[in-house]
VMD Tcl script that builds the backbone (N, CA, C; Angstrom):
set m [mol new atoms 375]
animate dup $m
set s [atomselect $m all]
$s set {name element resname resid chain x y z} {
  {N N UNK 1 A -16.039 150.739 -86.731}
  {CA C UNK 1 A -15.749 149.353 -85.918}
  {C C UNK 1 A -14.289 150.295 -85.054}
  {N N UNK 2 A -13.880 150.247 -83.929}
  {CA C UNK 2 A -12.344 150.791 -83.711}
  {C C UNK 2 A -11.135 150.117 -83.911}
  {N N UNK 3 A -9.712 150.942 -83.904}
  {CA C UNK 3 A -8.958 149.485 -83.644}
  {C C UNK 3 A -8.816 148.347 -83.180}
  {N N UNK 4 A -9.075 148.353 -81.516}
  {CA C UNK 4 A -9.206 147.667 -80.904}
  {C C UNK 4 A -10.081 146.350 -81.054}
  {N N UNK 5 A -11.124 146.716 -81.569}
  {CA C UNK 5 A -11.888 145.405 -81.691}
  {C C UNK 5 A -11.845 144.899 -83.121}
  {N N UNK 6 A -10.995 145.745 -84.266}
  {CA C UNK 6 A -10.536 144.864 -85.105}
  {C C UNK 6 A -9.418 143.925 -84.779}
  {N N UNK 7 A -8.228 144.509 -84.030}
  {CA C UNK 7 A -7.231 143.794 -83.896}
  {C C UNK 7 A -7.523 142.951 -82.766}
  {N N UNK 8 A -8.666 143.104 -81.843}
  {CA C UNK 8 A -8.895 141.765 -80.789}
  {C C UNK 8 A -9.620 140.798 -81.475}
  {N N UNK 9 A -10.387 141.030 -82.575}
  {CA C UNK 9 A -11.041 139.879 -83.685}
  {C C UNK 9 A -10.143 139.082 -84.574}
  {N N UNK 10 A -8.985 139.839 -85.078}
  {CA C UNK 10 A -8.055 139.572 -85.738}
  {C C UNK 10 A -7.516 138.475 -85.175}
  {N N UNK 11 A -6.809 138.995 -84.254}
  {CA C UNK 11 A -5.886 138.099 -83.078}
  {C C UNK 11 A -6.963 136.815 -82.966}
  {N N UNK 12 A -7.927 136.842 -82.137}
  {CA C UNK 12 A -9.036 135.509 -81.966}
  {C C UNK 12 A -9.063 134.536 -83.155}
  {N N UNK 13 A -9.288 134.746 -84.423}
  {CA C UNK 13 A -9.592 134.363 -85.747}
  {C C UNK 13 A -8.259 133.745 -86.129}
  {N N UNK 14 A -7.252 134.379 -86.074}
  {CA C UNK 14 A -5.959 133.999 -86.002}
  {C C UNK 14 A -5.606 132.688 -84.934}
  {N N UNK 15 A -5.818 132.831 -83.161}
  {CA C UNK 15 A -5.830 132.201 -82.704}
  {C C UNK 15 A -6.366 130.598 -83.216}
  {N N UNK 16 A -8.278 131.127 -83.644}
  {CA C UNK 16 A -8.780 129.676 -83.886}
  {C C UNK 16 A -7.909 128.906 -85.120}
  {N N UNK 17 A -7.670 129.579 -85.987}
  {CA C UNK 17 A -6.864 129.258 -86.905}
  {C C UNK 17 A -5.629 128.370 -86.531}
  {N N UNK 18 A -4.659 129.247 -85.587}
  {CA C UNK 18 A -3.552 128.300 -85.146}
  {C C UNK 18 A -3.851 126.973 -84.565}
  {N N UNK 19 A -5.531 127.193 -83.565}
  {CA C UNK 19 A -5.972 125.687 -82.682}
  {C C UNK 19 A -6.216 124.560 -84.308}
  {N N UNK 20 A -6.632 124.904 -85.204}
  {CA C UNK 20 A -7.356 124.138 -85.891}
  {C C UNK 20 A -6.166 123.752 -86.933}
  {N N UNK 21 A -4.767 124.170 -87.205}
  {CA C UNK 21 A -3.641 123.914 -87.913}
  {C C UNK 21 A -3.266 123.267 -86.617}
  {N N UNK 22 A -3.454 123.132 -85.198}
  {CA C UNK 22 A -2.218 122.366 -84.555}
  {C C UNK 22 A -3.223 120.887 -84.337}
  {N N UNK 23 A -4.663 120.911 -84.330}
  {CA C UNK 23 A -5.835 119.919 -84.249}
  {C C UNK 23 A -5.367 119.242 -85.295}
  {N N UNK 24 A -5.115 119.659 -86.991}
  {CA C UNK 24 A -4.838 119.063 -87.651}
  {C C UNK 24 A -3.915 117.837 -87.433}
  {N N UNK 25 A -2.830 118.042 -87.068}
  {CA C UNK 25 A -1.871 117.253 -86.334}
  {C C UNK 25 A -1.561 115.936 -85.511}
  {N N UNK 26 A -2.889 115.700 -84.859}
  {CA C UNK 26 A -3.375 114.815 -83.789}
  {C C UNK 26 A -3.250 113.455 -84.512}
  {N N UNK 27 A -3.734 113.475 -85.599}
  {CA C UNK 27 A -3.886 111.758 -86.109}
  {C C UNK 27 A -2.453 111.275 -86.485}
  {N N UNK 28 A -1.172 112.395 -86.857}
  {CA C UNK 28 A -0.145 111.825 -86.889}
  {C C UNK 28 A 0.437 111.678 -85.503}
  {N N UNK 29 A 0.349 112.266 -84.959}
  {CA C UNK 29 A 0.812 112.164 -83.277}
  {C C UNK 29 A -0.196 110.689 -82.656}
  {N N UNK 30 A -1.067 110.408 -82.926}
  {CA C UNK 30 A -1.532 108.971 -82.565}
  {C C UNK 30 A -0.695 108.279 -82.494}
  {N N UNK 31 A 0.063 108.036 -83.524}
  {CA C UNK 31 A 1.090 106.692 -84.186}
  {C C UNK 31 A 2.294 106.761 -83.621}
  {N N UNK 32 A 3.062 108.073 -82.595}
  {CA C UNK 32 A 4.010 108.312 -82.446}
  {C C UNK 32 A 4.446 106.956 -81.016}
  {N N UNK 33 A 2.928 107.081 -80.468}
  {CA C UNK 33 A 3.738 106.231 -79.084}
  {C C UNK 33 A 2.690 105.413 -78.794}
  {N N UNK 34 A 3.238 103.815 -78.329}
  {CA C UNK 34 A 1.858 102.692 -78.323}
  {C C UNK 34 A 1.313 103.304 -76.900}
  {N N UNK 35 A 0.327 102.318 -77.138}
  {CA C UNK 35 A -0.568 102.018 -75.366}
  {C C UNK 35 A -1.101 103.469 -74.869}
  {N N UNK 36 A -0.905 103.502 -73.174}
  {CA C UNK 36 A -1.219 104.559 -72.387}
  {C C UNK 36 A -0.404 105.725 -72.542}
  {N N UNK 37 A 0.802 105.410 -73.514}
  {CA C UNK 37 A 1.618 106.529 -73.384}
  {C C UNK 37 A 1.398 107.572 -74.818}
  {N N UNK 38 A 0.847 106.908 -75.630}
  {CA C UNK 38 A 0.223 107.194 -76.960}
  {C C UNK 38 A -1.328 108.189 -76.404}
  {N N UNK 39 A -1.810 107.187 -75.429}
  {CA C UNK 39 A -2.791 108.095 -75.323}
  {C C UNK 39 A -3.111 109.217 -74.659}
  {N N UNK 40 A -1.880 109.205 -73.350}
  {CA C UNK 40 A -1.288 110.587 -72.697}
  {C C UNK 40 A -0.776 111.508 -74.001}
  {N N UNK 41 A -0.284 111.218 -74.825}
  {CA C UNK 41 A 0.142 112.040 -75.782}
  {C C UNK 41 A -0.727 112.642 -76.560}
  {N N UNK 42 A -1.658 111.893 -77.154}
  {CA C UNK 42 A -2.653 112.534 -77.494}
  {C C UNK 42 A -3.508 113.755 -76.644}
  {N N UNK 43 A -3.840 113.521 -75.698}
  {CA C UNK 43 A -4.498 114.109 -74.504}
  {C C UNK 43 A -3.448 115.663 -74.897}
  {N N UNK 44 A -2.578 115.670 -73.803}
  {CA C UNK 44 A -1.251 116.367 -74.369}
  {C C UNK 44 A -1.272 117.338 -75.791}
  {N N UNK 45 A -1.315 116.599 -76.207}
  {CA C UNK 45 A -1.272 117.481 -77.913}
  {C C UNK 45 A -2.868 118.506 -78.004}
  {N N UNK 46 A -3.875 117.759 -77.558}
  {CA C UNK 46 A -4.888 118.994 -77.787}
  {C C UNK 46 A -5.603 119.703 -76.782}
  {N N UNK 47 A -4.363 119.806 -75.619}
  {CA C UNK 47 A -4.436 120.763 -74.249}
  {C C UNK 47 A -4.346 122.296 -75.039}
  {N N UNK 48 A -3.178 122.325 -76.200}
  {CA C UNK 48 A -3.602 123.803 -76.891}
  {C C UNK 48 A -4.705 124.187 -77.356}
  {N N UNK 49 A -5.014 123.125 -78.109}
  {CA C UNK 49 A -6.383 123.629 -78.892}
  {C C UNK 49 A -7.274 123.965 -78.298}
  {N N UNK 50 A -7.412 123.565 -77.249}
  {CA C UNK 50 A -8.208 124.115 -75.779}
  {C C UNK 50 A -7.989 125.390 -75.650}
  {N N UNK 51 A -6.983 125.128 -74.972}
  {CA C UNK 51 A -6.261 127.072 -74.164}
  {C C UNK 51 A -6.657 127.749 -75.310}
  {N N UNK 52 A -6.198 127.745 -76.296}
  {CA C UNK 52 A -6.132 128.770 -77.886}
  {C C UNK 52 A -7.837 129.013 -77.893}
  {N N UNK 53 A -8.182 127.868 -78.107}
  {CA C UNK 53 A -9.899 128.128 -78.237}
  {C C UNK 53 A -10.530 129.311 -77.068}
  {N N UNK 54 A -10.192 128.595 -75.964}
  {CA C UNK 54 A -10.582 129.638 -74.922}
  {C C UNK 54 A -10.342 130.589 -74.942}
  {N N UNK 55 A -8.958 130.727 -75.032}
  {CA C UNK 55 A -8.403 132.304 -75.226}
  {C C UNK 55 A -9.257 133.143 -75.913}
  {N N UNK 56 A -9.443 132.489 -77.399}
  {CA C UNK 56 A -10.131 133.629 -78.767}
  {C C UNK 56 A -11.566 133.463 -78.211}
  {N N UNK 57 A -12.248 132.676 -77.826}
  {CA C UNK 57 A -13.493 133.589 -77.435}
  {C C UNK 57 A -13.302 135.036 -76.093}
  {N N UNK 58 A -12.030 134.702 -74.969}
  {CA C UNK 58 A -12.034 135.577 -73.988}
  {C C UNK 58 A -11.764 136.758 -75.193}
  {N N UNK 59 A -10.855 136.780 -76.038}
  {CA C UNK 59 A -10.464 138.170 -76.975}
  {C C UNK 59 A -11.413 138.667 -77.876}
  {N N UNK 60 A -12.521 137.895 -78.064}
  {CA C UNK 60 A -13.704 138.022 -78.749}
  {C C UNK 60 A -15.077 139.196 -78.096}
  {N N UNK 61 A -15.017 138.448 -76.749}
  {CA C UNK 61 A -15.983 138.988 -75.721}
  {C C UNK 61 A -15.388 140.448 -75.609}
  {N N UNK 62 A -13.845 140.024 -75.227}
  {CA C UNK 62 A -13.434 141.680 -75.209}
  {C C UNK 62 A -13.603 142.375 -76.330}
  {N N UNK 63 A -13.098 142.047 -77.752}
  {CA C UNK 63 A -13.856 143.105 -78.571}
  {C C UNK 63 A -15.103 143.560 -78.339}
  {N N UNK 64 A -16.006 142.467 -77.654}
  {CA C UNK 64 A -17.298 143.088 -78.241}
  {C C UNK 64 A -17.603 143.709 -76.926}
  {N N UNK 65 A -17.293 144.106 -76.169}
  {CA C UNK 65 A -17.601 144.787 -74.354}
  {C C UNK 65 A -17.033 146.151 -74.996}
  {N N UNK 66 A -15.373 145.929 -75.548}
  {CA C UNK 66 A -14.428 147.057 -75.861}
  {C C UNK 66 A -14.584 148.084 -74.605}
  {N N UNK 67 A -13.843 147.386 -73.437}
  {CA C UNK 67 A -13.752 148.199 -72.103}
  {C C UNK 67 A -12.434 148.082 -71.748}
  {N N UNK 68 A -12.034 148.981 -71.547}
  {CA C UNK 68 A -10.490 148.990 -71.150}
  {C C UNK 68 A -10.073 148.585 -69.944}
  {N N UNK 69 A -10.887 148.482 -68.781}
  {CA C UNK 69 A -11.261 147.485 -67.890}
  {C C UNK 69 A -10.638 146.160 -68.345}
  {N N UNK 70 A -10.773 145.537 -69.294}
  {CA C UNK 70 A -10.652 144.055 -70.029}
  {C C UNK 70 A -9.182 143.665 -70.244}
  {N N UNK 71 A -8.360 145.197 -70.459}
  {CA C UNK 71 A -7.282 145.252 -71.112}
  {C C UNK 71 A -6.422 144.066 -70.461}
  {N N UNK 72 A -6.088 144.066 -69.058}
  {CA C UNK 72 A -5.343 143.022 -68.183}
  {C C UNK 72 A -5.450 141.638 -68.539}
  {N N UNK 73 A -6.820 141.233 -68.548}
  {CA C UNK 73 A -6.939 140.014 -69.178}
  {C C UNK 73 A -6.619 139.660 -70.792}
  {N N UNK 74 A -6.357 140.491 -71.299}
  {CA C UNK 74 A -6.022 140.221 -72.992}
  {C C UNK 74 A -4.403 140.098 -72.397}
  {N N UNK 75 A -3.692 141.090 -71.845}
  {CA C UNK 75 A -2.470 140.883 -71.703}
  {C C UNK 75 A -1.788 139.598 -70.991}
  {N N UNK 76 A -2.544 139.304 -69.824}
  {CA C UNK 76 A -2.315 137.866 -69.100}
  {C C UNK 76 A -2.403 136.652 -70.055}
  {N N UNK 77 A -3.626 137.026 -70.877}
  {CA C UNK 77 A -4.029 135.613 -71.552}
  {C C UNK 77 A -3.042 135.260 -72.626}
  {N N UNK 78 A -2.531 136.943 -73.445}
  {CA C UNK 78 A -1.761 136.820 -74.657}
  {C C UNK 78 A -0.083 135.983 -74.178}
  {N N UNK 79 A -0.047 135.630 -72.867}
  {CA C UNK 79 A 1.274 135.089 -72.488}
  {C C UNK 79 A 1.442 134.067 -72.843}
  {N N UNK 80 A 0.206 132.720 -72.463}
  {CA C UNK 80 A -0.269 131.855 -73.425}
  {C C UNK 80 A 0.489 131.251 -74.875}
  {N N UNK 81 A -0.139 132.250 -75.634}
  {CA C UNK 81 A 0.859 131.844 -77.097}
  {C C UNK 81 A 2.092 132.355 -77.254}
  {N N UNK 82 A 2.289 133.076 -76.530}
  {CA C UNK 82 A 3.748 133.941 -76.741}
  {C C UNK 82 A 4.469 132.894 -76.114}
  {N N UNK 83 A 4.443 132.257 -74.763}
  {CA C UNK 83 A 5.300 131.131 -74.293}
  {C C UNK 83 A 5.489 130.017 -75.170}
  {N N UNK 84 A 4.392 129.499 -75.455}
  {CA C UNK 84 A 4.588 128.406 -76.974}
  {C C UNK 84 A 4.793 128.580 -77.543}
  {N N UNK 85 A 5.335 129.896 -78.376}
  {CA C UNK 85 A 5.918 129.930 -79.227}
  {C C UNK 85 A 7.414 130.089 -78.755}
  {N N UNK 86 A 7.943 130.801 -78.209}
  {CA C UNK 86 A 9.237 130.539 -77.720}
  {C C UNK 86 A 9.500 129.389 -77.016}
  {N N UNK 87 A 9.037 128.335 -76.592}
  {CA C UNK 87 A 8.962 127.028 -76.274}
  {C C UNK 87 A 9.448 126.331 -77.764}
  {N N UNK 88 A 8.544 126.737 -78.892}
  {CA C UNK 88 A 8.544 126.166 -79.862}
  {C C UNK 88 A 9.493 126.375 -80.548}
  {N N UNK 89 A 9.721 127.640 -80.902}
  {CA C UNK 89 A 11.480 127.677 -81.095}
  {C C UNK 89 A 12.555 127.564 -80.436}
  {N N UNK 90 A 12.490 127.443 -78.959}
  {CA C UNK 90 A 13.240 126.246 -78.493}
  {C C UNK 90 A 13.844 124.798 -79.472}
  {N N UNK 91 A 12.057 124.670 -79.221}
  {CA C UNK 91 A 12.103 123.275 -79.218}
  {C C UNK 91 A 12.255 123.089 -81.330}
  {N N UNK 92 A 12.222 123.422 -82.291}
  {CA C UNK 92 A 12.259 123.456 -83.567}
  {C C UNK 92 A 12.728 124.067 -83.873}
  {N N UNK 93 A 13.197 125.662 -83.883}
  {CA C UNK 93 A 13.752 126.576 -85.056}
  {C C UNK 93 A 12.401 127.494 -85.048}
  {N N UNK 94 A 12.655 128.580 -85.896}
  {CA C UNK 94 A 11.883 129.596 -86.325}
  {C C UNK 94 A 11.667 129.264 -87.302}
  {N N UNK 95 A 11.523 128.121 -88.169}
  {CA C UNK 95 A 11.003 127.499 -89.286}
  {C C UNK 95 A 9.319 127.411 -89.523}
  {N N UNK 96 A 8.986 126.974 -88.172}
  {CA C UNK 96 A 7.569 126.228 -87.896}
  {C C UNK 96 A 6.402 127.442 -88.095}
  {N N UNK 97 A 5.649 127.732 -89.265}
  {CA C UNK 97 A 4.923 128.385 -88.765}
  {C C UNK 97 A 3.588 128.977 -87.954}
  {N N UNK 98 A 3.622 127.783 -86.941}
  {CA C UNK 98 A 3.137 127.939 -86.409}
  {C C UNK 98 A 2.978 128.968 -85.133}
  {N N UNK 99 A 4.496 128.808 -84.997}
  {CA C UNK 99 A 4.976 130.288 -84.146}
  {C C UNK 99 A 4.540 131.646 -84.307}
  {N N UNK 100 A 4.926 131.884 -85.610}
  {CA C UNK 100 A 4.292 133.219 -85.960}
  {C C UNK 100 A 3.255 133.082 -86.608}
  {N N UNK 101 A 2.375 132.239 -86.607}
  {CA C UNK 101 A 0.919 132.832 -85.662}
  {C C UNK 101 A 0.331 132.746 -84.619}
  {N N UNK 102 A 1.156 132.287 -83.600}
  {CA C UNK 102 A 1.277 132.595 -81.858}
  {C C UNK 102 A 1.768 134.286 -81.910}
  {N N UNK 103 A 2.802 134.209 -82.251}
  {CA C UNK 103 A 2.918 135.343 -82.009}
  {C C UNK 103 A 2.489 136.440 -82.486}
  {N N UNK 104 A 2.092 136.606 -83.739}
  {CA C UNK 104 A 1.183 137.822 -84.325}
  {C C UNK 104 A -0.455 137.655 -83.332}
  {N N UNK 105 A -0.737 136.224 -82.943}
  {CA C UNK 105 A -2.254 136.873 -82.413}
  {C C UNK 105 A -1.731 137.200 -81.215}
  {N N UNK 106 A -0.271 137.221 -80.350}
  {CA C UNK 106 A -0.522 137.840 -79.307}
  {C C UNK 106 A -0.578 139.306 -79.477}
  {N N UNK 107 A 0.418 139.867 -80.149}
  {CA C UNK 107 A 0.985 141.190 -80.873}
  {C C UNK 107 A -0.529 141.741 -80.838}
  {N N UNK 108 A -1.112 140.931 -82.010}
  {CA C UNK 108 A -2.252 141.857 -82.157}
  {C C UNK 108 A -3.463 142.125 -81.198}
  {N N UNK 109 A -3.126 140.950 -80.376}
  {CA C UNK 109 A -4.204 141.253 -78.876}
  {C C UNK 109 A -3.917 142.123 -78.108}
  {N N UNK 110 A -2.459 142.230 -77.889}
  {CA C UNK 110 A -2.101 143.292 -76.908}
  {C C UNK 110 A -2.413 145.077 -77.321}
  {N N UNK 111 A -1.724 144.859 -78.748}
  {CA C UNK 111 A -2.057 145.893 -79.408}
  {C C UNK 111 A -3.339 146.484 -79.416}
  {N N UNK 112 A -4.434 145.954 -79.698}
  {CA C UNK 112 A -5.995 145.776 -79.492}
  {C C UNK 112 A -6.410 146.048 -78.049}
  {N N UNK 113 A -5.528 145.113 -77.345}
  {CA C UNK 113 A -5.744 145.682 -75.847}
  {C C UNK 113 A -5.907 147.248 -74.949}
  {N N UNK 114 A -4.212 147.935 -75.749}
  {CA C UNK 114 A -4.345 149.117 -75.467}
  {C C UNK 114 A -4.833 150.519 -75.919}
  {N N UNK 115 A -5.748 149.962 -77.049}
  {CA C UNK 115 A -6.660 150.998 -77.309}
  {C C UNK 115 A -7.953 150.277 -77.103}
  {N N UNK 116 A -8.491 149.404 -76.230}
  {CA C UNK 116 A -9.548 149.423 -75.732}
  {C C UNK 116 A -10.389 150.732 -75.276}
  {N N UNK 117 A -11.458 150.946 -75.849}
  {CA C UNK 117 A -12.430 151.909 -74.991}
  {C C UNK 117 A -12.243 153.433 -75.755}
  {N N UNK 118 A -11.293 153.371 -76.541}
  {CA C UNK 118 A -11.411 154.209 -77.323}
  {C C UNK 118 A -11.593 154.291 -78.736}
  {N N UNK 119 A -12.151 155.676 -79.187}
  {CA C UNK 119 A -13.333 155.662 -80.275}
  {C C UNK 119 A -12.007 156.610 -81.274}
  {N N UNK 120 A -12.338 155.803 -82.426}
  {CA C UNK 120 A -11.176 156.495 -83.742}
  {C C UNK 120 A -11.845 157.844 -83.835}
  {N N UNK 121 A -11.622 158.517 -84.459}
  {CA C UNK 121 A -11.745 160.363 -84.977}
  {C C UNK 121 A -12.921 160.680 -85.570}
  {N N UNK 122 A -12.878 159.216 -86.538}
  {CA C UNK 122 A -13.744 159.605 -88.222}
  {C C UNK 122 A -15.302 158.670 -87.117}
  {N N UNK 123 A -14.806 157.815 -86.352}
  {CA C UNK 123 A -16.196 157.066 -86.122}
  {C C UNK 123 A -17.453 158.157 -85.313}
  {N N UNK 124 A -18.514 157.511 -85.710}
  {CA C UNK 124 A -19.328 158.215 -85.273}
  {C C UNK 124 A -19.308 157.801 -83.540}
  {N N UNK 125 A -19.957 158.377 -83.101}
  {CA C UNK 125 A -19.982 158.830 -81.329}
  {C C UNK 125 A -20.907 157.733 -80.713}
}
mol reanalyze $m
mol bondsrecalc $m
mol representation Tube
mol addrep $m
């Protein structure tokens, strides 16, 4: 297995875990605001879960294909979790574990994208 595939696969798994962690807070959020405002907040809470799941699938497909031409898609999509992490730092500080999960996923995916299409010296051709 190439370093690119491993990095992208781990990044995707970490992003899926982050999405699940975030989704687990949905019941807490549902009681924050009453009525339509609460319903809108519920929808807004789920949007990152959907985004991160789609990005995770994109990273898995890229890992599967191991094609250098797909690297820009990984880098562009890695901006989403990275920007959310920055916004979370601004909102709640550095202590929230989701921030570090998002940053780690974006870094792993970006590093994997740099290695797409390269074979390990020890891997069979």
